[in-house]
C-alpha positions in Angstrom: -20.1 -15.7 -13.0 -18.0 -14.8 -9.7 -20.1 -13.2 -7.3 -17.3 -10.8 -5.6 -15.3 -8.1 -6.7 -11.8 -7.3 -5.1 -10.8 -3.3 -5.9 -7.5 -2.3 -5.8 -6.5 0.9 -4.1 -3.1 2.8 -4.5 -1.4 5.6 -4.3 1.8 7.3 -3.5 3.0 7.7 -0.4 1.4 10.4 1.8 -1.2 10.9 -1.0 -3.9 10.2 2.0 -5.3 6.6 0.5 -5.6 5.7 4.4 -8.0 8.0 4.6 -10.0 7.3 1.7 -9.8 3.1 2.8 -11.4 4.0 6.4 -14.3 5.3 4.8 -15.0 2.6 2.4 -14.6 0.1 5.4 -17.3 2.1 7.3 -19.0 1.9 3.8 -19.4 -2.3 4.3 -16.1 -3.2 2.3 -13.5 -5.8 3.8 -10.5 -4.0 3.7 -7.2 -6.1 3.1 -4.0 -4.2 3.7 -0.7 -4.6 2.5 1.4 -2.9 5.0 -0.2 -4.8 8.1 0.2 -8.1 6.3 3.8 -7.0 5.4 4.1 -6.5 9.5 2.6 -10.4 9.9 4.8 -11.9 7.3 8.2 -10.7 9.0 7.6 -11.7 11.9 10.8 -12.9 14.1 12.5 -15.9 12.9 10.1 -15.6 9.3 11.5 -17.1 6.3 11.1 -13.5 4.9 12.9 -11.9 7.8 15.8 -13.7 7.6 16.2 -13.2 3.7 16.0 -9.1 4.5 18.6 -9.4 7.0 20.7 -11.8 4.3 20.1 -9.3 1.8 20.7 -5.8 3.7 22.7 -7.1 6.9 22.0 -7.8 11.3 21.4 -4.2 11.9 17.9 -4.3 10.1 17.2 -6.3 13.4 16.6 -5.1 16.8 18.1 -6.7 19.9 14.9 -9.0 20.2 15.4 -10.4 16.4 12.3 -8.2 15.3 12.3 -5.6 12.0 13.7 -2.7 13.4 11.6 -0.8 10.1 13.2 2.5 10.1 16.6 0.9 9.6 15.3 -0.9 7.2 13.7 2.2 5.2 17.0 4.1 5.4 18.9 1.0 3.7 16.2 0.8 1.6 15.0 3.6 0.4 18.7 4.7 0.0 18.6 4.2 -3.7 16.5 2.4 -6.5 18.3 -0.7 -6.7 17.7 -1.4 -2.7 14.6 -0.3 -3.0 13.9 -2.9 -5.6 15.7 -5.7 -3.6 13.5 -5.1 -0.6 9.7 -5.2 -2.6 11.8 -8.5 -4.6 12.1 -10.1 -1.3 8.8 -9.0 0.4 6.2 -9.3 -2.5 6.0 -12.9 -3.0 5.1 -13.5 0.8 2.4 -10.7 0.5 0.9 -11.5 -2.4 0.7 -15.7 -1.1 -1.1 -13.7 1.9 -3.2 -11.7 0.0 -4.4 -14.3 -2.6 -5.2 -16.9 1.4 -6.8 -13.9 2.9 -9.1 -12.6 -0.4 -10.1 -17.0 -0.3 -10.9 -17.1 3.4 -13.2 -13.7 3.2 -14.5 -14.8 -0.4 -15.7 -18.0 1.5 -17.4 -16.4 4.2 -19.7 -14.7 1.6 -18.0 -11.1 2.0 -18.1 -10.0 -1.7 -17.0 -6.6 -1.9 -13.4 -6.3 -1.1 -11.1 -3.6 -0.9 -7.2 -4.4 -1.3 -5.2 -1.7 0.1 -1.4 -1.6 -1.7 0.8 1.1 -1.6 2.7 -1.1 -4.1 0.0 -2.7 -6.1 1.5 -2.3 -9.3 4.9 -3.2 -8.7 3.9 -6.0 -7.2 1.9 -7.2 -9.8 -1.1 -7.4 -7.3 -3.6 -5.3 -10.0 -3.6 -8.4 -12.1 -6.0 -10.0 -8.9 -8.2 -6.8 -9.0 -11.4 -6.1 -11.3 -11.1 -2.3 -10.3 -8.1 0.0 -9.6 -8.4 3.6 -7.3 -5.5 5.6 -6.7 -5.6 8.8 -4.4 -3.0 11.3 -5.7 -2.2 14.7 -4.2 0.1 17.1 -4.4 4.2 16.4 -3.7 4.3 19.8 -1.3 1.5 17.7 0.3 2.5 14.5 0.7 5.9 15.7 1.9 4.1 17.5 5.0 2.2 14.2 5.7 4.8 12.0 5.6 7.4 14.2 8.0 4.8 14.1 10.2 3.6 10.7 10.2 7.0 9.0 10.0 9.0 11.5 12.4 11.4 12.1 9.5 13.6 15.0 7.8 12.0 17.0 4.7 15.2 15.5 2.2 13.9 11.6 3.5 10.4 12.2 2.8 11.2 13.9 -0.8 13.5 11.1 -1.3 11.0 8.4 -0.8 8.7 10.4 -3.0 11.4 10.2 -5.9 11.9 6.3 -5.9 8.2 6.3 -6.5 6.0 6.6 -9.7 4.8 10.0 -11.1 1.0 10.9 -11.3 0.6 10.6 -14.1 1.9 6.4 -14.1 -1.0 6.2 -11.7 -3.2 8.3 -13.9 -2.6 5.7 -16.9 -2.7 2.5 -15.2 -6.0 3.3 -13.1 -9.1 3.1 -13.4 -10.6 5.4 -11.2 -8.3 8.7 -9.8 -9.2 10.3 -6.6 -8.0 14.3 -5.7 -6.8 14.6 -2.4 -6.3 17.7 -2.4 -8.6 19.5 -0.5 -10.9 18.2 2.5 -12.6 15.0 3.5 -15.8 15.7 2.6 -14.6 16.5 -0.8 -13.0 12.9 -0.7 -15.6 11.8 0.2 -17.6 12.8 -2.4 -15.5 11.2 -4.4 -15.5 7.8 -3.2 -19.4 7.9 -3.1 -19.3 8.9 -7.1 -16.8 5.9 -7.7 -18.6 3.5 -5.6 -22.0 4.7 -7.5 -20.2 3.9 -11.1 -19.2 0.7 -9.5 -22.7 -0.5 -9.1 -22.4 0.3 -5.1 
């Protein structure tokens, strides 16, 4: 019987998942962030970045051959087909790196691991998780957060949301769901309740 747990943390963009992850980290959990790993695997001259450039064109590259994330996002989120192509290219690279990091943490004795992944289900990352927690929020609040976070228009924010799953999908696919329509205190109370249910 293994002595560690991997908990998947996900939710649609703008739901406030990062605040939830930060709270868990303060409570002693190791956070493996898919977003951070995505930056690592798309470093200049990486195989992943070269594959992306071949698929979406060199306009996604900056002058120094690094990834221009805004340019990539503009193209990749313009249609569901483009979004799927982006995911098909990046997910295998991210997944392998996540497994490697998790193995290293476990070997060092870290037994409580959170895999923070916006596209947990799309990448089949949920298959490595013992439990999955989804953070959900109203569409209106999510649009405001995305606009503020990424400095984009309301239309662009809505476009990103439309490319993702519905709240019903997350509810059906997760072991626990968190509502982030109130304040941080409410979010933390829900986190505490889930951790207690999981035996922490």
